[in-house]
N, C-alpha and C positions, 0 to 999 in steps of 0.2 A: 566455850563461853556459856555462862549460865542463862536459864530462861529469863531471869530478871534483867540481866545485862542486855539480852537481845531485845526485850520489850523496851528498855530504856533507850537503847540505840535507835530502835525504830521510831519511838515517839519523838526523839530529837530530829530524826530525818524527816518525819511528817511535818513537824513545825517548820523546819528549814524549807521544805518543799512548798508549804503554804506561803511563807514569806516570799519565796522565789516566784511563785505564780503571780503574786501581786506585782512584783517588779517587772516581769516580762510584759504585762499588759500595758505598761506605761509607754508613752511615746518616747523615742530615744532622747529627745531634748530634756525630759524629766530627769534623766540620769545625770545631767550636767548641772543640776541645781547646786549652788554653793552651800556649804555646810551651815553657814550662819543663817541662811534663809530657811534651810530645812529645820534648824534648831528652833526657829520661831514657831514652826508648826508643833514640834514635839514637846516644847516646854509647857504648852497649855493643855496637852492631852489628858494627863493624869487628873488635872483639876476638874475635868468633866465629871469624873466618878467619885473622887475623894470626898468632895463636899456632901455627897449624898449618903455616905457610909456612916451610920451611927452605931458605934460599938463602945458604949460607955462614954461618960462625959469627957474623960481625959483623952481618949482616942479621937473622939469627935473634935475636941479642941485642937489636937495635933493636926488632924485632917484639915480643919479650917485654916490653921496657920500655914500649912503647906500650900493649900489652894491660894491663899493670899500672896505668898512669895512667888509662886509660879505665875500668877496673873500679873504681878509687877514686872517679872522678868521678861514676859512675852514681848512687849513693845521694844525692850532694850535690844533684842536680837535683831530687829529690823534697823534700829538706830546704828548698831555696830556695823551691819552690812553696808549701810550708806556711807559711814565714816571711812571704812576700809576702801571702798571703791572710789571715794573722793580723795584718798591719800592723806586724810587727817589722822595720823597715827596717834598723836597725843590724846585726842578726844576718844579714839577707839579704845585705848588702854584704860581710860577712866570708865568708859561704859562697861568694859569687860569686868573691871573690879566690882562694879555694882551687880552685874549679872551673876558673877560667880558667887558673891555673898548670898544672893537670893536662892540660887539653886542649892547651895550648901545648906541653907536653913530648911528648905523643903526636904532635903535628904535627912537631915538630923531629926526632923519631926516624925519620919516614918522608919527610923532605924534604931529605935531603942528596944529594951528588953520586953516591955509590955506589948508593943506592937508585934514583935516577933513571936511572943508566946501565944498571941491570939491567932497566929497563922496556922496553928494546929487544930483550931476549931472546925467542926463540920460546917458545911454550907458556905460560910464566909471566909474561911481560912485561905483558900486558894486566891480569892479576890484580894485580900490584904497582902499576901505575898507578891502578887503581880504588881500591885501599886508600889510596894517598896522597891522592887526591881526596876520598875519604870522610872521612879524618882532617882535611883542610883545612876541609871543610864543617862538621864538628863544632866545630872551634876558632873558625871565623868566626862561627858562630851563638852560641857561648858569649860571645864578646867584643863582637859587634855587635848582638846582640839581648838576651841574658839579662842581661849586665852593665848596660846602660843601664836595663833594666826594674827594676833594684833601686832606682833613684831615682824610679820612677813612683809617684805618689800619686794614685790615682783618687778619693780622698775630696775632693780639691780640686774635683771636679765636682759635689759634693753642693750642692743649692740651700740658701742661707741667707736666711731672710726672703723667700723666693720669687724669689731671684736667684742666678745662677751667676757665679762669679769668672772673668771673661774672661781676665785676665792669667795665671791658673793654666792655663787651657786652652791659651793660646798657647805657654806654656812646654813643653807636651807635644808640640808638633807635630814638632820636629826628631827627637826620639827615635822616635816612631812611624813617621815617614817613613823613617828609617834602618833600622829593624827590618824594615819591609815590603820595602825595596829589598834588604836582605841575604837575605831568604828567596827573593825572586825570583832573585837571583844564584845561590843554592845550588841552586835548582830547575833553572836553566839548566846549571850545571856537571854535575849528575847526569844530566840528559837528554842531554848531549853525549857521555857515555861510550858506547863501543862495547862492549856486553855480550854480543855474539853468541858469544864463545869463552870466557867466564869459567867457572870451576869452579862447580858448582851451589850450593855453600854460600855463596860470595861473591855470586853473582847473587841469591840469596834475601835475603842481608843488605842488598844495595843496594835491593832492592824494598821492604823494610821501611823503610830510610832515606828513600827517595823518598816513601813513604806518610806518614812522620812529618812531613817537610817540607811535603808537600801538605796535611796536616791542619792545620798551623799557618798556612799562607798566607792562607786566607780570614779568619781572626781578625784578622791584622795588616793585611791589605788593607782590610777593613771599618773597622778602627780608623783607618787613614790617611785614608780617605774621610770618616769622621765627624769626627775631630779636625781634619782639614785645613780643613773648611768651617765648623766650629762657631763660632769667634770672630765672624766676619762674620755668620753665621746668627743669633747671639744679639744682634745689633744693636750690635756693637762700633763700627762706623763710622757707622751711621745706623739709625734705626728701620726695621723690616721688617714687612711683612704677609705671612703665610703662609696659603694656602688648604689646609686639611686635608681630604682626600677619603677617606671610609671606604667601601671596596668590599665589597659584600655577596656572599660566596662561595656563598650558598644559591641565587643566580641568576647563573650563571657568565658572565663576559666574559673576553676574552683575558688581561688582566693581573690578573684576580681575580674581580670581580663587578660588579653594577650599582652605580654611585656613588649611594648612597641617602642619605647624611648628609654634611653639610659643616660646617666651623667655620673662622672667620677668627681666626688667632692673631697677636698683635702682639708683637714682640721689640724691646726697647729697653734697651741697656746691660746685658744679661744677664738682664733681667726679662721673663718671658713672661706674657701674659694672653689669655683668650678674649674677643674683641671682638664676635663675631657667630656665630650658628648658623643652619643652614637644612637643609631636606630637598629631595628631588628634586621634590616637589610645588610648591615655591616658584619653579619656573622655567617658562618658556613652552615646553611640549612639543607634540608632534603638529603641528609647524609645517609649512607647505607646502613650504618649501625649506630646505636646510641653513643653519645659523647662520653658517658660514664656508665658503669653497671647500674641497672635499675633494681629497686626492690621488687621481688617477684609479685607481691600483691598489687603494687602500683602498675606494673606491666600487664598483669592479668586483667585489670579493669580498663586501662586506657590504651594499651598497646605500646610498642616501643617508640612510637612517634613522640612520646614525652621527652625522649632524649635525642631525637633526630631533627626536631624543629625547635628553635628557641621560642617561637610563638606558643608552643604547647608545654613549655617548661613549668607553667603554673597550674597544671591540671591537678596536681596533688593538693588535697585539702590541708596538708601539713607543710607550712612555709619552709621548714628546714630542708625538706626534700627538694623543693624548687631551688633553694639557694645553692645546693650542691651542684645542680645542673647549670645554673646561671654563672656561678664562679668558674666552672670549667670552660664555658663558652667565652667568657671575658679573657681568661688566661690564654686560651688558644688564639684569639684574635688580636689581643693587645699586649698581653704579658705583664700588665701593671698589677702590682700587689693590691689585693682587696682585703681590708681588715674586717669590715662588716657590711651588711646589705640592708638597705631600707626600701620598703615598697610603699607606694602611694598611688592614689587614683585621682582622676579629674574631679570627682565629687568632693573629696577631701580638699583638693586644691581650691575649690569654690568656697569652702569654709575659711581657709586662710585669707582669701581675698576679702572676706567680711572684715578682717582685722587690718589688712594693709590698705584697702581701698583699691580702685581699678588700676590696671597697668596697661600701658600702650605697647603693642607688639608689632614690629615690622613684619609685613607679609605681602607677597605678591606685588611688590612695588608700592604698597600703601601701608597704612597703619590700622591695626584692629585693636579696639579698646575692649579689654576683657575684665569683667566685674564678677562679683559673687552671684549676680542675678543671671548672667548669660554664659558663664564659664562652661557649664555642663553642655548646653546646646551648641556653643561654638566649637568646643574641643571634641565632642563625641558625635556631632552630626554635621554642623555647617561647614566645618573645615573640609570634609570629604566631598561636599557639593561644590565648594568654591575652588579648591586647589588640586593640582595633579600630585602624583606620588612624591616627586622630589620636593615640591613646594610644601606638601604636608609635613614631611620630615623636618624641613627647615623651620616651619611654623611652630611645631611642637617643641623643638629645641629652643627657639627664641622665647617661647612662652615660659618654659622652665627657668630660663636664665632671668627673665624679667621678674618673675615672682620671687626667685631667690634674691635678686638684688633689692627688691622691695622689703623683704624680711630683714636683710642685713643692714638696711639703711638706718634702722633705729627709729623710724617714724611710727611704727605700729605699736600699740599697747601690748606689753608682755602678757598682761592678764588676758587680753582678748586672744592672743596667739595661743596661750596655754589652754584656754577653754576650747578652742577649735581643734587643737591637737588631741585633747582628751575625747572630744566627740568622735574624731576620726578613729581613734583606737577602739572606742566602744562599739563602733559600727564595722569593725574589722577592715577598715580602709587604710590604716597605717600599721605596718608590721616591721619588726626589727630583728635581724639575726645577729646576736651579740658577737663582740670581738674577743671576749675572754670568758673563762669559766666563772669568774666572779659575777660578771654581768648576767651570765646564763642562770646562775642561782637566784639572783635578784628578780629576774623576769619570770623564771619558772615556765609554766604552761599558760600564762596569762594571754589575753587577747593580743597584747603587743607582740608576743613571741610568734603568733600565728600557728602555735602547736596545739595538738589535741592531748588532753590528759590521758595518762597511761592506765589509770584506775577510775572507778566510780565513787570513791570514798568521799571526795569533796564535792564533785559535780558529776551528775549523770548526764553526759552529753550525747545528743544525737545530732546528725548533720544532714543538710540538703545542699547539694552543690550543682551549679549550672555550668555546662560546657557546650559551647556552640560548635556545631559542625556544618553550618551553612557556608562557612568561609566568607562571611559578610559582616557588616556593621549594623545588623538589624536588632541586636539586643537593646538598642536605644529605645525600642518600642515595647519591650517585654515587661509584663507585670507578673511578679511572683508573690503568692500568698501561701503560708504554711500553717498547718495545725499539727500538733503532736500530742499524743496521749500516752501516759505511762501508768502501769498498774504496780509500780514498785512498792506502793504503800499497802495495797490490798492483797497482793500476792508476792511478798518479798522473796520467797524461795524460788519462784520461777516467773518473774515478771515479763510482761509483753510490752513492746514499745511500737506504736503505730504512728507513722509520720505520713502526712498527706500534703503534697505540693500541687497547687493549682497554677498553671502557667498559661497566660493569656497574651496573644499577639494583638496589640491595641491598634495597629495600623488598619486603615480601611482600603478597600479595592480602589477607591477613587484617588487615594494618596499615592499609590504605588507608581504610576507613570512619572510622577515628579521626582522620584528618587534617582540620584546619580548612580552611575555604574560602580563608583567606589563604595557607595553605601550598600547597594544590592546588585551585585553582578550575577547574571544567570549562569553560574558555573555548573552547579549540580542540581538546583531546584528551581521551580517556577518562581518568578519574581514576586516578592511579597511574602513568601513562605519562610518560616524560621525552623530549622532543624536543631534539636537540642538533645544532649545526653543529660538526663537528670540522674545524679548519683546520690544514693542514700547510704548513710552510715548509722549503724546501731551503736549502743554504748560499748565500752571496753568489755571484751569477753563475750559479746553477744553472738547469736547465730541468726542468719537471715532465714525467714520462714515463708515468705510469699510476697508477691506484688501484683497490683492491678493497674490498668489504665482505663479510666472511665468505667470502672466496675468490672472489667473483664480481665481475667487472670493472664499474666504474661510471665515469661521466664527471665528475661534480662540476662546480664552478664554478672555472675556471682563470684565473689572472691573474699578472702580475708586480708585486710590491709590495716596496718597500724594497730594490730591487736583487736580489730573489730570486724564484725560481719558487714559486708557492703554489697550493693547491687547497683548496676547501671542500666537505665531504661531509656530507650530512644523514643522521642515524640516529635511530631511535625505539626506545626501550627500555621494554617493559612491565615489571611487577614481576618481579624476580629474573632478568630477561633480560640477556644479554650480546651485544654486537656487537664484532667485531674489524675495524678499518679499517687498510689498509696503503697508503702512498703512496711512490712512488719518484721520485727526481730524479737527473739526470745533471749532473755538475760539469764545468767547463771546465778546461783545462790551467792549472797554476799552483801556487804554494806553498800547502800546507794545514797549518795548525797542529793542535794537539790537538783531537780529536773531542769535541764538547760538545753539550748539548741544553738547551733552555729550554722550559718548559711553564707552563700556567695553574696558579697555586697553588690547589689544591682544599681543601675542608673536610677530607677524609681524606688521609693521606699518599699520595703518588703513587709507585708502584713504577717504578724506572728501571733498565734494563740497556743499557749501551753496548758495542758491539764494533767495534773498528777492525781489520779483518782484516789479518793480516800485520804488525801493529805490535808484536807480542809475540815 
């Protein structure tokens, strides 16, 4: 590769990293912003700068016209959003026609020969080029994303008599795939801009534009993944059996928590039904040897218990490894064919209850009402204080069935359900192991797959994973905060990646006596203490170089797993105690995409701060 090509590649990586840094600092809810709301932000961005650029009378006139068109388009984006959400499709189509005409005019004003010829001028050329690209992005999104969305009728996803209309779902696939591709293309165009010499106002506007596109991408990427697999997943071609695994975050494992409850769901012609339910006690645990052969790196980090106890099957950060183990357990105990595996957690379930409303669950001779507000507390804490082991299993099974019935009743808004599922995917709380190679290609190594990318070309991913070894339900009280720093832009030939996890036990000594023995049994540790394995992964091809706990060097358990350097460090937190663990990795020479991080989805929101030095 030539020196110029390397510089070009690195510049694009820097720009992509900069855009990514802005994305990561947003609250997770920002990533679920509907595109038409995001477009309302981005349509007015260029106008901030265009009107102030005076490059000859003609260009100034063009800039003024573009500014006028964009300013008129701005309120139409909000109008369109309201019309879509209210179901007024005819009015939405009329609004889109106006909006598209205005963005097309703004594009035409900045896309002629004179404007392009001035982009070669010193000082102002880069600014003019950036304005033209931003105008094109606005128009492309208006025509390729918002306009098709006017014909999108999510009510077609609403179950009728317990079944979903497969034909209606299939009709949505092309639109959603096109919208997702358009957003990816817009993000690439903006990342490719050289912003090093832009005037501050324009650079700021482009930052907001990049953020708006970045906020919309997860929504449509998630939509593409869900809608893309949905017809086949609903049994359009043949009946399917799904193993639903509910991970309990109160006892953490890498991809969520212990797999405590299971359900076998059958899909046939759009109709779904619960065929069987089970708990972790229904499987042969404490076996002498793993149920299947384990990856050597996985076993080196976590031991062979990953395959000897079903509760430890989710210790791998790669969901596909856990799926192989879970499938083997299910086949051994029940023999039922499993086509695909879905993982969910109680926090994600609370999101769905925002859409369905509360459900009543029979429990202990009475009824417990579970809502989006209390689901996490009831399922991850109160149930262990209120019920014995047998009642707990029955309660969790009844809750799963009640929420399933609420979803299939058709009473919940499909838009609301879809938004909650998208949020769950974005937070790594919903994962899907596909039933076919076609589905696997569509999902790739996205968050829905629960897999880690094999290279760093698209994303430079580091990971922090929490695995409890207290044998208790005390992670309900744990707070995790993470910072990660990369030098991939300042030292691309030998970058370093430093990840710091701060883990805090929020329970107080005064609260400990009130905990039930189900929540905090004194098996191995003093009551109130939480023992945790923090497991750090570097990027693909990286090598572990060192770790500290509260600033003091530790050795940890070091291994290579999933093509990455990894280290496991044990910490023990008493009530109100905090420990800070830092791990450092060195990367090999090669292309590095936008800096990213994946972590265990905890009960409490995880604080994340990413820094790619020199990428801004």
